[in-house]
N, C-alpha and C positions, 0 to 999 in steps of 0.2 A: 695206631688208632686208639689203642687202649690207654697209652700214655696221654694223648690229647684229651680223651674223655675224662681221665683223672685230673687233668689240669684245669677243668672247668668248675672245680668245687665251689669257688666263690662267684661263679658267673651264672649259675642256674637261676638265681633269684632275679637276675636282670630280665628274665622272660616273663615275670609276673605282670608288669604293665603291658606287655605285648598281648598276653591272654586277656587282660582286662579290656584293652582296646578292642580285641577281637569280639568280646561279648557285646560291647557298644556297637560295633559294626554289624554284627548279626541282627541286633534289634532294629537298626535303621534299614537293613536290607529286606526286612519282612514286607510282604505285600499288604497284609492286613494288621490292624492294631491288636497286639496280644493283651489278654487280661493281665492285670498286675499281680494278683496273688500267686499264680504259679511261679513267676519269676522271683518273687520275694521268698517263697518257700524253698525254691532251689538254691538261692543264695545263702539262706540261713542254714540249710542242711549241709551243704558242701563246706561252708565255713566251719560249722561245728565238727564235721568229720575230720577236717584238717587239724583243728585245735586238739581234738581227742587223740589223733594219731601222734601228734607231737608230745602230748601229755604222757602217753603210754610208751613212748620210745620206739615207735615203729621205724623200720628201715628208711633211710633217706629217700630212696627211690619212690616209696609210697607217699611220704609226706610231701615231696615235691610234686608228684602227680596230683595229689589232692589240693595242693596250693594252686596249681594252674587251673584245675577245674573250678575251684572256688572263685578265682579271679574272673574266669569266663562267665560264670553265672552272675557274679557281682556286677560285672560291666553291663550286662543286659538289664539287671534290676535297677541300677543307678540311672541308666538312660531312660527307663520307663518313668522313674520318679521325677527326673528332670523335665520330661515331656509334660507330665501332669502339673508340675510346679509353675511352668511358664504359660500354661494354657490361658488364652484370652479370646475375646471376640474377634472374629474375622469379618471384614466388611463384605457385604454382598455386592454383586454387580447390579447397580440400580439402572432402571430403564431410562431415566431422565437425569440431567445434571442436578446437583443438589448444592446446598449451602453448608459450609463447615466453618464454625467459629472455634478458634483454637489458639493455644499459646505456642509460639515458635520456640522449639527446644534447641535446634542447632541448624547450621547451614551444612548441607551434605554435598558430596561431589556432584558436579553437573552431569546431566544426562544428555541424550541425543537432542531433546527438544527444549532444553533450557536449564536454568538454575533449579536446584532442588533444595528443599528444606525438610526438616523433621519436625512435626507438630504434635502436640498433645491435644486432641479434640475435647472440647467441652460440650458442644452440641452439634449434631448432624441432622439436618432436616430429613425426616423420613425414617430415622432410626430411633428406637427406644434407648434410654440411658444404659440399660444392661447389655444392649447389642452394639454400643459404641466402642470402637477399637481404642486401645490404650495409646497407640502411636500410629501416625500415618506418614508416609513419605510423599511429599507434594512437589510437583513440578510447577513452577511459577514463571510468569513473564517478567522481563526486566530484571532490575537489581533485586536480589533476595532480601527480605526483611531480616533484621538482626535478631539473634536469640534474646528472648525476654519480651518481645512485642506480642500484643494481642491482635490477631488478624481475623478478617472475614474473607473466606475464599468461596468462589462459585466455580464449580467444576464437575468433572466426571469421576465418580468414585468406583473403584474396582478392588477385588481381592488382590493379594500379592501375585505376581506373575507366575504362571506354571512353567515347566521346562520348555525351552524353545523347540525341542524335538524329543522324541522318545529316548530315554536314557541320558539326556543331557543334564547339566547341573541344575539342581532344584532350587531356584531362587525363593520359592514360597516356603520351603523348609528353613532356609537361612533366615528369612524374615520372621517366621514363627518364633524362633529361638531368640531373636533380637527384640521381640515384642512389637514388631511392625504388623499391624492388623490390616493394612491395605495401602493402596496408592491413590493419589488424587491428581488429576490433570486440570489445573486451573485454566479457565477460559478467559480470564481477565486479570487485572492487577490485584494484588493483595491489598485489601483496604483495612485501615485501623478500626478497631472496635473496642467496646468496654466489656470486660468479663469479670466474674467474681474471682477473688484471690485464690490461686491454686494452692495445693498442699505444700508443706515446707520442703519436701524432697524435690518437687518440681521446681520450686523457687531456687533452691540451691543449685540444681543442675543447670538452670537457665543462667544464673549468675556466673558459674564457672565457664559455660560455653560462650557467654557474652564476652568474658575476659579473654578467652582463647581467640575468638573472632576479632576482637579489637587488636590483639597482638598480631594476628595475621595481617590485618589491614595496615598496621604500622610498619611491618616488615616490607610489605608491598610498596608502601609509600616511600620507604627509604631506598629500596633497590630497584624500583620499577616493576611493572607488571610481569615481564617475562622472567627475569632473574628472581624477583621477589616471590613470584608464584611458586616456583620450585622450592625456595627456601621456606615459605609458609607451609607448604605441604609436608616438608620434612620435619617441621617444628610442631605444628598444631594439627596436621592431618587434613586441612582444608585445601582441596584441589581446584577451587573456584577459578583461579587465575591462570591455570596451566593451559597453554594453547594446544590445539590438536596436533600441530606439526611436531612440537617438542615431545608430546606424549607418545606419538607414533615412533619417533626416533628412539626414545628411551626403551620402548618395548622391543623394537627391531634389533637393538644393540644388546639386549639382555640386561639393561640397567633399570628396568621398571621397578624392581624390588626395592630400590633405594627410595622411591617415593612412598612406599607403604611402610608405615612405622611398625617395625617388628624387631626381630632379634639383632640385626646389624646395628640399629639405632640404639637399642638398649645396651648392647655390649660396648659401643663406643662411648656413650654418655656415662654409663656406670663405670667403665674402665678408666675414662679420663678423670673423673672425680676421684676414683680410688687411688690412682697413682699420683694425682696432684696433692691430695691430702696426705698421703704417705710421705711424699717428698717434703711437704711443709713441716710435718712432725719431725722428720729426720734432720731438717735444717735448723731446728730449734733444740739444742742439746738439753736444756733444762727440762723441756717437755718429753723429749725422747727417752730420758732416763726414768720417767715416772709413769708413762702409759705405753701400751702396745700400739705402735703406729699402724700396724697392719689391721688391728681390730678397729681402731678409730676410723681408718680409711674404709673398712667394710661397712660401718654404720653410715658414713657419709655416702657410700655407694648405694646403700638401701634407700636413703632419703632422696638421692638424685633419681633413682629409678622410679620411686613412688611419685615424685614431683613431675617427672616427664610423662608418666602414665596419665596423670590428671590433665596436664597441658595438651597431650595428644588427643584427649577426648575418650580415652580408654576403649578403642575398638578391639574386637576379639583377638586379632593377632598381637596387638600391643599388650593385652592382658596376659596372654600365654608367655610372651617373651619376658614380661616383668616377673612372672612367677619363676621362670627358669633362672633369671639373673638373681632374684632374691634368694633362691636356694643356694646358689653359688656363694653369695656373700654370707649367708647364715653358716655355711660350711666353714668359712674362714673364721667366723666368730666362735665356732665349736672346735677349732684347731683341726679341722679336716681339710683334705685336699679339695679344692673347689672344682677343678675340671676333671671329673671322673665319670665313668659309665654309671656308677651307683647314684651319683648326684643327678645325672640326666634321667635315670629311672624314677627317682623320687619326683622330679619335676614333671615327668610324663604322667605319673599317677595323680599328682595334685591337679594338673590341668584337666585330666579326664574325669576326676571326681567332681570338679566344679562345672566343666563344660563337656559332657560326654558327646555332644553333637559335633565337637571339633574333629572327631575321628574321620568324618566324611567330608571335611573341608580341605581344599588344596593347600591352604596356608599351614595348617597343622602338619599335614603329611610331609610337605616339602621342608618345613622348618626342622622337624625332629629327625627326618632322614639325613639332612645336611649336617645337623649338629652331631648325630651319632657317628656319621662318617668322619667328621673332624676330630671327635674325641678318640675314635679308633686310630686315626692317624697320629695323634699325640702319643698314644700308648706304644706305638711301634717306632716312632721317630727316634733315631739314634741321638744320644746325648753328646753335645759338642765338648771336646776337651779344651779347657781354658788355657790360653797362651801364657807363657812365662817370659817376661822381659822382651816381648816381640816389639819391633818398631811400629809406631802408630800408623804409618801408611799401609803396612801389611795387615794390621788388625782391622783398619777401616775397610780395606778391600775384602777381607774375609767376612766381615760383618755384612757388607753390602751383598756379597754373593750368597751368603746364608739367607738373608732376608728375601732376595729374589727367588731362591729355590723354595723357601717355605711358602711364599705368596703364590707362586705358580702351582705348586703341589696342592695347596689348600683350595685354590680356586678350581683346579681340575677335579679334585675329589668331591667337593661340594656340588659342582656342576653335574658330575656323573651320578651322584646320589639323587639329585632333584630332577634329572633328565626324564625318567619315566613318568613322573607326575606332570611335568610340563607338556610332554607329548600327549598324555591321555586327557588332561583337563583343558589345555589351551591350544593343542594341535599345532604348535609352532615351536621351532627351535632356532634360537639365535646362534648362527654358525660361528660368529666371531665374538660370542659373549665372553669367552675367556680373555681375549685381548682387551675388550672394553673394561672388564672388571679389574684386570691387572693395572690398566692405566688409571682408573678412578680410585682404586683402593687407597693409595697413599694420600690422595687429595681428600677423600672422605674421612679417613682415619685421623689424619694429622692437621688438616686445615678446616674442612667444611663443618664437620659435626662439632668439634670443640669451639670453633668460632660462633656457630649458631647457638650452642648452649650458653656461652658467655653473653652473646648479644641479646638473646631472648630474656635472659635473667636481668640484664641491666637496662634494657630498652624502656620498661615502664618508668625507670628513674631518669630517662633521657640521656643515659650514658652508653647506649649500645651501638652508637654509630660506627666507631672504628672496627668493632668485631663483626658487625653485620656487613661492613664494606669488604672485609676479608672473606667472609662467607660468600658474598656475592661473586668475588673473583673465583672462588672454588666452584660455584655453580656454573659460571661461564666456562671454565675449563672442562667440567664434567659434560656440559651440553656439547661442547666442541668435539669431545671424544665420542659422545653418543651419536651425533649427526655424521661424523666421519665413518664410524663403524657401520652404521645403518645404511650408508651409501655405497658400501663395498658390494661387488657383484655376488649375488646369491646369499645375501646377508640373512635371509629368513627362509626356512624350509617348512612347508606345511606337511603335517603327518596325520593321517586319519587315525581316529581313536580305535584301539583294539577292543575286542569283546570285554565285558565288565569283569570277567574272572581274571584277566591278565594283570590288572593293577594290584590286587591283593597278593598274587603270586610274586610279583616284582618287589613289593614291600617286604614280604617275608625273606626273599633272597637278599635284599640289602641289609636287613636286620641280622640275618645269619652271618653275613660277612663281617659286620661290625661287632657283634656280640661274642662270636666264637673266638677262642684264643688258639692260634696254631694254624698250620698250613691247610687243614681241612676246611677252613673258612671259605676257600675258593670253590667249594662245592655249591655255594650259593650263587655263584656268578651266572650260570645259565638261567636260574630263576629270576635274578635281578634284571636280566635282559628280556624278560617275557614280553613287555609292552612293545619292544622294538621288533622282535622276531615273530610274534604271534600272528598267524594269518588273518587278514582282514576279510570280512564278508563282503559280498558284492554290494555296491552302493545302491540305495533305493532309486527307482526310476522317477519318483515324484515325492515332493514334500509339500504339505499344506500347513501353514502356521495356525496357531491357536486362534479360534474365532473365524477362520477361513478368510482372513483379510489379505493374505498374500500366499504365493506358491512359488516353487522353483522345481525345475525338472532336469534330470541328468541327460546330458547330450554331449557326446565326444569328449568326455573327461572334464566337462564344465557344468556348473550349476547355473542354469539360465533362469533368472528371477523374472516373474511375470510383471511385478510392479516395482521397478527400481526406486529406491529411496523410501519405501513404505516399510516400516518395521525392519529396517536394514540390519539392526543388531541381530535379530533372530535369524534372518536369512544368512547372514555372514557366519553366525555360530554353527548353523546346520551344515553349510558348505565346508567349513574347516573340519568339522567332526568327521565328515565323509571323505576328506582329502580332495575336494573339488575346488576349482577356482570360480568364484562368483562373477557372473557376467550379466549385463542387462539384456532384456528381451529385444530382438530386432524390431524395428518399426514395421518393416514389410512383412506381410503374411499374417497380420493380426488385425482384428477389428476390436477397437477399444473405445468405450464411451465413458460417461461419467461414473457409472456404477458397475460396469462389467468389462471383461476382456476375454476374447475367444479367438482361437486359431482359425484361419481361413481354410487350412488343409491339414490332413492328419500328420504330415511330416513337419509341420511348424511347431507342434507341441501337443502333449497329451491331454491338457486340462483347460477347461473354461471356468472362469472365476467370476462370481457375482458377489460384490462386497457391499452393496447397498443394504440399508437397514430394513427397507420394505421388500417384500418378496417380489421376485420378477413376475411379469405377466406370462400368460401361456405362450404368447408369440416369442417373447425373449427367451424363455426356457426352451422352447422348440428350436430356436436358432443355436443355442449353446449345445443342446444334445445332438444336433446334426453335425456339429463341427468338432466335437471332442469326445474321447472315450471316458473321461472323468469330468463330471460336472459338480462344481462346489458352489453352494449358496450360503451366505452368512445368515440369511433369514430362514425361518422355518417354512417348508413347502407343504401346502395342503394337498396338492394333486400333481400328477406328472402327465405330460402329453405322450402320445403313442411313440413319438420319436425317441423317447428316453428309454425304451425297452432295450435291454442289452447294454446299457450304460451304467457305470457306477455313479450314483448320485448321492452326494453328502450335503446335509443342510445344517441349520443352526442347532437342532436337537443333538445331532451327532457331535458337534464341536462342544456343546455345553457339557456333555458327559465324557468326551474323550480327549479334548484339548487338541494338540497338534498331532499330525499323523504322517507316517511314512508308508509309501506304497511301492510294491514290486509287481511287475508283470508276471503272471503265472498262466501260461497258455493263453486262453481267450479271456481270462479274468484277472483279478488283482488280489494280492495279499496285503492286508493292512495291519500295521502295528501302531496302536494309539499310545500317546504319552501317559494317559490316565491308567492304562493297563500295566505299564512298566512302573509307574509311580506307586500304584496301590491305593488302598483306602486307609489313610492315616489322619491324625488330628490336623495336620497342616494342609490337607486336601479337602476338608469337609465342605467348604463353600463351592468347590468345583464338582462335588458329587451330591446331588439333591437327596440321594438315598442313604447318605452316610449317617451313622449313629455313633455317638461318642462312647457308647459302651464297648468294652473290649471284645475282641473276637471278630 
């Protein structure tokens, strides 16, 4: 043990970004917004203490401890500064539909109810200019308008969605840091309008996004909607043309990560350009004698990564991947090894400095856990002895065997490193994901992504047809593997989320395995398995969604949804988080009308639901209270009939303050956990909490 501790001399610094990320995570885990000055003072004092300790030559154990403390405090301070820097207006939930006049910034991924676009509002009826959000995500009917168009939308305006259930992923927080101040559901077609010229940054962004969307349309026109939709998503990030069946197959087979532009895409595009340019320099003797082919290739790789980032629309996962890839190419330019833990640590620091909110996103967690695991695998992988005068068939067989072994091991290691995050965040495990990824890896690495890169580059010139045709064949093969894998028995397993503490423990266990050098690294294995083995609490007996428009109750291991097809995403998300299979309410045993649904007997279900905007009459409320132990009304209730005595009655006031709720039976009563209580009072929740104040504390 003493020898292994001594062997960590150059590894202790790798923990600095871990502590920095820990400071960011602590900030986001707080239930109330802290004041900024204590965080800044703590960061300055701890950093000064660390610098002073180094200046006066204190023992290394003290300087390292102070460094970690400074990183912890610095992470919290940077997260606070970032929160204040991106602060902007958040749309209120207006009582009536409104008119929005805006510029179309981009076409977003389609939602459950239609195509979606990102707009920059110029005017919103009913809101003052200073209360107008910077960006809105709008769901529109029919074909979405192209980026750069000025449109007039009539629809329902709401703040960004709250968590679907207490403790679930916070979509509102993600929207806050992306500058999305609300959502709009259009009630009609988007109509053209005339607006004043926008600022130059908005014009530039619209031109870039218009070019991206036009490229996506050309790819779809070349390859057809099914194949071209996948190719367009991998090139420009537009998922408009992907069918539901193909998307489900990609998810169930563990291949959905290929659709999201992230580390895999940046690595393939940057690596392809790097090796192609280096080969080209080496093939030209005059140039090879005068320049460093490796450094020229690194510059070309940087340009390729930057170009791909712009073409993809620069979503947060692509930005993080571009930073990581750029640091690797910069390491080559500085004559340093590109693939090392130290380079990964620098990349993590850079990402968290620019986007501290990334620490609580599944993409960042899975990306850096997988990358750290693969770099650790590179560090311990034995070096192959080069053959001398071996016959080429033997060499070819050895190379093929080595490639298969490396591919299997890398996929297995990356899958195990990302497994806890997939279980906790998505509650599903693709059982045959290793098989699917092994089958698609050579297709994506050597055919699909290089052909897409060349095809997308040459398509504006009208020369991309042969490369896009080849990419289309790669997409077809990938879809065939995905559908076959997803169709295997037991292809997807649903796993309930563990308590919130399990994921940080698993993250630390994975990092300890990756960062520690020596056999003691396996002490982190029990921690890494925390999400898998942590006991799950009992599932709630009842869930009522945000606003009280839908509910589901736990019955015989199933989540029975009261209103099938209404806010299906939220109901499905809750059922998967609790490890339950979602099933529709039976027709028999329920009385359901236009505005309410109530069980006819106690064993049919525990809740009666009123989703009408107007409050129920006394007779209607009396009927619901007589039939159910929990009565939910979307509207505010002024008074209750005598039959509601001893019943749990929730109305619009409760949902306005609490959001969604989970309920457990406790004796003759109910225990409630509200999403707002778990979420806390933070800047991204202020429209959901009428009493919220922007002042810290």
